[in-house]
C-alpha positions as CSV (number, residue, x, y, z in Angstrom):
1,X,0.0,0.0,0.0
2,X,1.3,3.5,-0.9
3,X,2.2,5.8,2.1
4,X,-0.4,8.4,1.1
5,X,-3.1,5.7,0.9
6,X,-2.1,4.4,4.3
7,X,-2.3,7.9,5.7
8,X,-5.7,8.5,4.1
9,X,-7.1,5.3,5.6
10,X,-5.7,6.2,9.0
11,X,-7.2,9.6,8.8
12,X,-10.6,8.2,7.9
13,X,-10.4,5.8,10.8
14,X,-9.5,8.7,13.1
15,X,-12.4,10.7,11.8
16,X,-14.8,7.8,12.4
17,X,-13.4,7.5,15.9
18,X,-13.9,11.2,16.5
19,X,-17.5,11.2,15.4
20,X,-18.2,8.2,17.6
21,X,-16.7,9.9,20.6
22,X,-18.6,13.1,19.8
23,X,-21.9,11.2,19.6
24,X,-21.3,9.5,22.9
25,X,-20.2,12.7,24.7
26,X,-23.2,14.6,23.2
27,X,-25.6,12.0,24.4
28,X,-24.1,12.0,27.9
29,X,-24.1,15.8,28.1
30,X,-20.3,16.0,28.5
31,X,-19.7,18.3,25.6
32,X,-21.3,21.2,23.7
33,X,-24.1,20.1,21.3
34,X,-22.4,22.3,18.7
35,X,-18.7,21.7,18.5
36,X,-16.8,25.0,18.8
37,X,-15.2,24.7,15.3
38,X,-17.8,22.8,13.5
39,X,-16.4,19.7,11.7
40,X,-12.9,20.9,12.4
41,X,-13.3,20.5,16.1
42,X,-11.0,18.1,18.0
43,X,-11.6,16.3,21.3
44,X,-8.6,17.0,23.6
45,X,-8.3,18.4,27.1
46,X,-4.6,17.6,27.6
47,X,-1.6,19.9,27.5
48,X,-1.5,19.4,23.8
49,X,-5.1,20.6,23.3
50,X,-4.1,23.6,21.1
51,X,-1.6,21.7,18.9
52,X,-3.9,19.6,16.8
53,X,-4.7,19.9,13.1
54,X,-8.3,20.4,11.9
55,X,-10.2,17.2,12.5
56,X,-11.3,17.1,8.8
57,X,-7.8,17.8,7.4
58,X,-6.8,14.6,5.5
59,X,-4.0,13.0,3.5
60,X,-1.2,15.2,2.1
61,X,-2.9,18.3,3.5
62,X,-2.6,16.8,6.9
63,X,1.0,16.0,6.3
64,X,1.6,19.7,5.3
65,X,0.3,20.7,8.7
66,X,3.2,18.8,10.4
67,X,5.7,20.4,8.0
68,X,4.5,23.8,9.1
69,X,4.7,22.7,12.7
70,X,8.4,21.9,12.3
71,X,9.1,25.4,10.9
72,X,7.0,27.0,13.6
73,X,9.0,25.3,16.3
74,X,12.5,25.6,14.8
75,X,15.1,28.0,16.3
76,X,16.5,30.6,13.9
77,X,20.3,31.3,14.1
78,X,22.6,34.1,13.0
79,X,23.9,34.3,9.5
80,X,26.0,33.0,8.0
81,X,25.4,29.4,9.0
82,X,25.5,26.0,7.5
83,X,21.7,25.7,8.1
84,X,20.9,28.3,5.4
85,X,17.2,27.5,5.6
86,X,17.0,29.0,9.1
87,X,19.7,31.6,9.4
88,X,19.3,35.4,9.4
89,X,18.1,35.9,13.0
90,X,18.5,39.5,14.3
91,X,20.6,41.6,14.7
92,X,17.9,42.7,17.1
93,X,15.2,40.3,18.2
94,X,12.8,39.2,21.0
95,X,12.8,35.4,20.4
96,X,14.4,32.7,18.3
97,X,11.2,30.8,17.3
98,X,7.5,31.2,16.9
99,X,6.8,28.7,19.5
100,X,8.7,30.5,22.2
101,X,6.0,33.1,22.5
102,X,3.2,30.7,21.4
103,X,4.2,27.8,23.6
104,X,2.2,24.7,22.6
105,X,0.3,27.2,20.4
106,X,-1.2,28.8,23.5
107,X,-1.1,32.1,25.3
108,X,1.9,34.0,26.6
109,X,2.0,34.7,30.4
110,X,2.0,38.2,31.9
111,X,5.5,39.5,32.5
112,X,7.0,39.0,36.0
113,X,7.3,42.1,38.1
114,X,10.8,43.6,38.0
115,X,12.2,41.1,35.5
116,X,13.0,41.6,31.8
117,X,10.3,40.7,29.4
118,X,10.5,37.1,28.2
119,X,6.8,36.2,27.5
120,X,5.5,39.5,26.3
121,X,6.7,42.5,24.1
122,X,6.4,46.2,24.2
123,X,4.8,48.0,21.2
124,X,6.0,51.7,20.9
125,X,5.2,54.7,18.7
126,X,5.0,58.4,18.9
127,X,2.0,60.7,18.3
128,X,1.0,60.9,14.7
129,X,0.6,58.3,12.0
130,X,2.6,56.8,9.2
131,X,1.7,57.4,5.5
132,X,-1.0,54.7,5.7
133,X,-2.6,55.8,8.9
134,X,-0.8,53.3,11.1
135,X,1.3,54.0,14.3
136,X,4.3,56.3,13.8
137,X,7.5,54.5,14.8
138,X,10.0,56.1,17.2
139,X,12.8,57.4,15.0
140,X,15.4,55.4,16.9
141,X,13.7,52.4,18.3
142,X,11.0,51.8,15.7
143,X,7.7,50.2,16.6
144,X,8.7,47.5,19.0
145,X,11.4,47.0,21.6
146,X,13.8,44.1,21.0
147,X,15.4,43.0,24.2
148,X,17.9,40.7,22.7
149,X,20.7,41.2,20.2
150,X,23.5,39.2,18.4
151,X,27.0,39.6,19.6
152,X,28.6,42.9,18.7
153,X,25.5,45.0,18.8
154,X,23.6,46.4,21.8
155,X,20.1,45.2,22.6
156,X,17.5,48.0,22.4
157,X,16.5,48.0,26.1
158,X,15.3,46.0,29.0
159,X,11.5,46.4,29.5
160,X,10.2,45.8,33.0
161,X,6.8,46.1,34.7
162,X,5.6,46.9,38.2
163,X,2.1,46.5,39.4
164,X,-0.1,48.9,41.3
165,X,-2.9,47.3,43.4
166,X,-6.5,48.5,43.0
167,X,-8.9,47.3,45.6
168,X,-12.7,46.8,45.3
169,X,-15.6,44.9,46.7
170,X,-18.6,43.1,45.2
171,X,-22.0,44.1,46.3
172,X,-22.1,41.2,48.7
173,X,-19.0,42.5,50.5
174,X,-16.5,40.1,49.1
175,X,-13.2,41.9,48.4
176,X,-11.1,41.7,45.3
177,X,-7.9,43.3,44.0
178,X,-6.8,44.2,40.5
179,X,-3.3,44.9,39.4
180,X,-2.5,47.8,37.1
181,X,0.8,47.4,35.1
182,X,3.3,50.3,34.8
183,X,6.0,49.8,32.1
184,X,9.5,51.2,31.9
185,X,12.5,50.9,29.6
186,X,15.9,50.5,31.2
187,X,19.4,50.6,29.8
188,X,18.5,51.9,26.3
189,X,21.2,50.8,23.9
190,X,20.9,53.6,21.3
191,X,20.2,56.7,23.4
192,X,17.0,58.2,24.7
193,X,13.8,57.4,22.8
194,X,11.4,60.2,22.0
195,X,10.1,62.0,25.2
196,X,6.6,61.5,23.7
197,X,6.9,57.7,23.5
198,X,3.7,55.8,23.6
199,X,4.0,52.3,25.1
200,X,1.6,49.3,25.2
201,X,2.5,45.7,26.2
202,X,1.3,42.6,24.4
203,X,1.2,38.9,25.3
204,X,0.9,36.3,22.6
205,X,-2.6,35.1,22.0
206,X,-3.5,31.5,21.4
207,X,-3.2,30.2,17.8
208,X,-6.3,28.0,17.7
209,X,-9.0,28.7,15.2
210,X,-7.3,31.4,13.2
211,X,-8.2,29.9,9.9
212,X,-11.9,29.7,10.8
213,X,-11.8,33.4,11.8
214,X,-10.2,34.3,8.5
215,X,-12.9,32.3,6.7
216,X,-15.7,34.4,8.2
217,X,-16.9,36.6,5.3
218,X,-16.2,40.3,5.6
219,X,-19.9,41.1,5.2
220,X,-20.6,39.2,8.4
221,X,-18.3,41.7,10.2
222,X,-19.7,44.8,8.5
223,X,-23.3,43.7,9.2
224,X,-22.6,44.1,12.9
225,X,-20.9,47.4,12.7
226,X,-22.8,50.2,14.5
227,X,-20.3,53.1,15.2
228,X,-23.1,55.6,16.0
229,X,-25.1,53.1,18.1
230,X,-28.2,53.5,15.9
231,X,-30.1,50.9,17.8
232,X,-29.3,52.6,21.2
233,X,-28.2,49.4,22.8
234,X,-24.9,50.9,24.1
235,X,-22.8,48.8,21.8
236,X,-21.0,50.4,18.9
237,X,-18.7,48.0,17.3
238,X,-16.3,49.2,14.5
239,X,-14.0,47.6,12.0
240,X,-10.4,48.8,11.9
241,X,-9.3,49.9,8.4
242,X,-5.7,48.9,8.1
243,X,-3.0,48.7,5.4
244,X,-2.8,45.5,3.4
245,X,0.8,45.3,2.3
246,X,0.3,42.7,-0.4
247,X,-2.7,44.4,-1.9
248,X,-1.3,47.9,-1.4
249,X,-4.7,49.0,-0.2
250,X,-6.7,49.6,2.9
251,X,-8.6,46.5,4.2
252,X,-10.7,45.3,7.1
253,X,-8.5,44.2,10.0
254,X,-9.4,41.2,12.0
255,X,-6.2,39.8,13.7
256,X,-4.1,41.3,16.6
257,X,-5.3,42.9,19.8
258,X,-6.5,45.9,17.9
259,X,-7.4,44.2,14.6
260,X,-4.3,45.7,13.1
261,X,-3.7,42.9,10.6
262,X,-6.0,42.0,7.7
263,X,-4.8,38.4,7.2
264,X,-2.9,35.5,8.8
265,X,-0.2,35.8,6.2
266,X,0.5,39.5,7.1
267,X,0.3,38.7,10.8
268,X,2.9,35.9,10.3
269,X,5.2,38.2,8.2
270,X,4.9,41.0,10.8
271,X,5.8,38.5,13.6
272,X,8.9,37.3,11.7
273,X,10.0,40.8,11.2
274,X,9.1,42.3,14.5
275,X,10.0,39.4,16.8
276,X,12.9,37.8,15.1
277,X,14.1,40.5,12.6
278,X,13.6,38.1,9.7
279,X,12.7,39.4,6.3
280,X,9.9,38.0,4.0
281,X,8.5,38.9,0.7
282,X,5.9,41.1,2.4
283,X,8.4,42.8,4.7
284,X,11.7,42.7,2.8
285,X,13.6,45.4,4.9
286,X,15.8,44.7,7.9
287,X,14.2,45.6,11.2
288,X,16.5,48.3,12.5
289,X,16.6,52.1,12.0
290,X,19.4,54.4,10.7
291,X,20.0,55.4,14.4
292,X,21.1,51.8,15.1
293,X,24.2,51.9,12.9
294,X,26.1,48.9,14.4
295,X,23.3,46.6,13.1
296,X,24.0,47.5,9.5
297,X,27.5,45.8,9.5
298,X,26.2,42.3,10.3
299,X,25.5,39.8,7.5
300,X,21.9,38.8,6.7
301,X,20.5,35.4,5.8
302,X,19.6,36.3,2.2
303,X,16.7,38.1,0.6
304,X,14.2,37.2,1.9
305,X,15.5,35.4,4.9
306,X,12.3,33.4,5.3
307,X,11.8,31.9,1.8
308,X,8.5,31.2,0.2
309,X,8.3,27.5,1.2
310,X,9.0,28.1,4.8
311,X,6.8,31.2,5.0
312,X,3.9,29.4,3.2
313,X,4.2,26.4,5.5
314,X,4.0,28.5,8.7
315,X,1.0,30.4,7.3
316,X,-0.7,27.1,6.4
317,X,0.0,25.7,9.9
318,X,-1.4,28.8,11.5
319,X,-4.6,28.4,9.4
320,X,-5.1,24.8,10.2
321,X,-4.8,24.6,13.9
322,X,-8.0,23.2,15.4
323,X,-10.2,24.4,18.2
324,X,-10.9,21.9,21.1
325,X,-14.5,21.1,21.8
326,X,-16.4,23.0,24.6
327,X,-16.9,21.0,27.7
328,X,-19.5,20.5,30.4
329,X,-22.7,21.6,28.7
330,X,-24.6,19.1,30.8
331,X,-23.4,20.6,34.0
332,X,-26.0,22.6,35.9
333,X,-23.5,25.3,36.9
334,X,-22.3,25.7,33.3
335,X,-25.9,26.0,32.1
336,X,-26.6,28.7,34.7
337,X,-23.4,30.5,33.7
338,X,-24.7,30.6,30.1
339,X,-27.9,32.2,31.3
340,X,-25.9,34.8,33.2
341,X,-23.7,35.4,30.2
342,X,-26.8,36.3,28.2
343,X,-28.5,38.2,31.0
344,X,-25.4,40.5,31.3
345,X,-25.4,40.9,27.5
346,X,-21.9,39.7,27.2
347,X,-23.0,38.1,23.9
348,X,-23.5,41.5,22.3
349,X,-19.7,41.6,21.7
350,X,-18.7,38.0,22.4
351,X,-21.0,36.7,19.7
352,X,-21.5,33.0,20.3
353,X,-22.0,31.9,16.7
354,X,-20.6,32.8,13.3
355,X,-20.6,31.0,9.9
356,X,-17.6,30.7,7.6
357,X,-17.9,31.3,3.9
358,X,-16.7,29.3,1.0
359,X,-12.9,29.2,0.6
360,X,-11.7,27.2,-2.4
361,X,-8.2,26.8,-1.0
362,X,-9.5,25.5,2.3
363,X,-12.6,23.4,1.9
364,X,-12.1,22.1,5.4
365,X,-12.8,25.7,6.7
366,X,-15.7,26.4,4.4
367,X,-19.4,26.5,5.5
368,X,-18.7,25.8,9.2
369,X,-21.0,27.0,12.0
370,X,-18.5,28.0,14.7
371,X,-18.7,29.2,18.3
372,X,-15.8,31.6,18.8
373,X,-17.6,34.1,21.1
374,X,-16.3,37.2,19.2
375,X,-17.6,39.6,16.6
376,X,-14.0,40.5,15.5
377,X,-14.9,44.2,16.0
378,X,-13.4,47.1,17.9
379,X,-15.2,48.2,21.1
380,X,-14.5,51.0,23.5
381,X,-13.5,49.4,26.8
382,X,-13.1,52.7,28.7
383,X,-10.3,54.5,30.4
384,X,-9.5,51.5,32.5
385,X,-7.9,49.8,29.5
386,X,-6.9,52.9,27.6
387,X,-3.2,52.4,26.5
388,X,-3.1,55.9,24.8
389,X,-1.7,54.4,21.6
390,X,-3.9,54.6,18.5
391,X,-3.4,51.9,15.8
392,X,-5.0,52.9,12.5
393,X,-8.7,53.6,13.3
394,X,-8.5,52.0,16.8
395,X,-8.1,54.5,19.6
396,X,-6.3,53.7,22.8
397,X,-9.6,52.8,24.4
398,X,-10.7,50.4,21.7
399,X,-9.8,46.7,21.5
400,X,-10.9,43.8,19.3
401,X,-13.3,41.4,21.0
402,X,-11.0,38.4,21.7
403,X,-12.4,34.9,21.1
404,X,-13.3,32.9,24.2
405,X,-13.0,29.4,22.8
406,X,-10.4,27.3,24.6
407,X,-9.9,29.8,27.4
408,X,-10.5,27.3,30.2
409,X,-7.7,25.1,28.9
410,X,-5.0,27.8,29.1
411,X,-3.9,26.8,32.6
412,X,-3.4,23.2,31.6
413,X,-1.6,24.1,28.3
414,X,0.4,27.1,29.4
415,X,0.5,26.8,33.2
416,X,-1.0,30.2,33.9
417,X,-4.4,32.0,33.9
418,X,-3.4,35.6,33.0
419,X,-5.8,37.3,30.5
420,X,-6.3,40.5,28.5
421,X,-3.9,42.0,26.1
422,X,-1.1,42.5,28.6
423,X,-1.9,39.6,31.0
424,X,-2.9,41.9,33.9
425,X,-6.0,39.9,34.8
426,X,-5.5,36.9,37.0
427,X,-8.4,34.9,35.7
428,X,-11.8,35.4,34.1
429,X,-13.3,37.4,37.0
430,X,-10.5,40.0,37.0
431,X,-10.8,40.3,33.2
432,X,-14.5,41.1,33.5
433,X,-13.8,43.7,36.3
434,X,-11.3,45.5,34.0
435,X,-14.1,46.1,31.4
436,X,-15.3,49.7,31.1
437,X,-16.8,51.8,28.4
438,X,-19.4,49.9,26.4
439,X,-18.9,46.9,28.7
440,X,-19.2,49.0,31.9
441,X,-22.9,48.1,32.5
442,X,-22.2,44.4,32.2
443,X,-19.2,44.7,34.5
444,X,-21.4,46.6,37.1
445,X,-24.0,43.9,36.9
446,X,-21.3,41.3,37.4
447,X,-20.2,43.1,40.6
448,X,-23.8,43.0,41.8
449,X,-24.4,39.3,41.2
450,X,-24.7,36.8,44.0
451,X,-21.5,34.8,44.4
452,X,-23.0,31.6,43.1
453,X,-23.9,33.4,39.8
454,X,-20.5,35.0,39.5
455,X,-18.9,31.6,39.9
456,X,-21.3,30.1,37.4
457,X,-20.5,32.7,34.8
458,X,-16.7,32.1,35.2
459,X,-17.3,28.3,35.0
460,X,-19.3,28.8,31.8
461,X,-16.6,30.9,30.1
462,X,-13.9,28.4,31.2
463,X,-16.0,25.6,29.6
464,X,-15.8,27.1,26.1
């Protein structure tokens, strides 16, 4: 039997097994009646829950997933090197591989107080905008601080955080604390940055379900847009119009914490450039500024450093990572939590259900009814989360609604439970308590709930 035929038969056997498991679990009330990612959903609650290919990915297409996985996990090295397929790292960088930030394809943890960033990064800019309306880079340090460098050149800076404590109480008298991060740059390697520097930290989001979100038709996003709150429901979602580098035109953003990227391919290219200083066809320029002259003397890894095969494989991998099934729909507390979720109108932004369109290149992602709990739109979350740093049309107060699927598995996959764009929230309850602006009324209702209902809401969100 040919290897491809053997793989195809194994895949079919695996799919039949998955369907049987799903049927049993659905009948016993141990999983969501509607799998989170439609037919792409996988059954896994282990530490590897975020690492699986789409359940309906078969044959050579499934093999291509594992090729992409190998490139996603490989460490890049400085040029010149005998391993020409993975040289060109730096001269300034944050990490050596994609998987360092997205460990097991999951979430990065919040940075530790007083220690240099290793699991997060610091976006920077100065007031104003670039020619396409995006953030205006600092003239010396660019748009992101790289804390590591190759021998012979200084790193840009050490970024550290301290946390201020904010105390509060629920209506029933139970106390809680929140931690507000304050960031600083130490030991700048190329002189002082702009005195008007704008800073905003980011942790790496989970990689699951990105292809499904890319497959949601643009019209589905635009149909939910309500910038002037015409229906007077207090929710005014907006799209972020961003620069599509490949198309050389403005486009609807849907990836990144402020929807600043229009596609997975551009998100991947931006990460190669920003995090590892690796060039691609989309971003062919080295990632250092004229003010960082020592960097110009170091050799590069070719042009581009991430060739088409490697780049395409990482994009393919990013599109075909599966979402694990929701859990516990038969549990009474989870059911009550779903009711509270709807009563507090959380679903106005964290939309439970979307449908993907037809995508000829990815039939596995086409026509799927999915449950990501996002509208992929920008919402004003108030001054509590205002980072003061606009990104295209997104103000400092506006953030894209993050998907909630898989959230409850982050502690098992990544060993932490820190949430929001910078990891400041220690769990779901704190994340809710940070919501202001459009979400302020829902947050206030959450504070007023009986403890049992608060815990049920958290339990429901962690079951997704």
